[in-house]
Structures are given as structure tokens and as C-alpha cells.
Phi, psi and omega in degrees: 000289176251138184291337185260007180246151180278171181295321180296319178294322178294320177295317178299319178295320179295318178296318179297319179293319178295317179297318178295320179295316178298319180296315180296318178295319178295318178296318178297318179294319179297317179291323179294318179293322180289334182291325185255000180262110179243111180292152179292146176295135182088001181267010181291127183246024181280180179282134178292145180292312177243121182293156180294144180287132179268149174262163181292341182278355184290320182210134183294338181281352182266002177235148182231131176275128180256148174280171179299319181294321179292321178296318178295318179296320179294318179297320177295322178295319179296322180294337181279347181284123180288137180271348175149000000 
């Protein structure tokens, strides 16, 4: 190919050119597919930013029955929290 380069350098250059060509073709195909793929509205399957609020009726393990003394202690604790 070039008179001043060795055979190993020419093979390396050929491999580099083939790898660059494959990369460019892959990038072009990825961009072409993304250009024409429009997901349906409402088809988003990602994680919600704020999860849905659960009600106490969803699972019996998610609610706790408090005694009168516990309710009073909790109410007293809430009253100690400064509102600003």
C-alpha cells in the first residue's frame, strides 16, 4: 500500500478503517431507526417520579392499630414539631 510502512502497520490501518466504517454504519442505522420510531402516547413504561399513594385497604400489613395511650403519645409528639 504505502512504500514506507510495514505490513503490520498496513494491517492495523485496514482494521482501523473497517472498525470506523462499522461504527459509522451502526450509528447511522441507530439514528435512522430513532427518527421513525414514535411511541404511542401513554405507552411510557418508565418508573413514576412519585409513586401512587396507597390506601390502608390495600394490604393488612400496612396498617397498625394503636392503643389510646399510643395515640395520645403520638399526638403529643406531633404538637412538639415546629410549624415555622
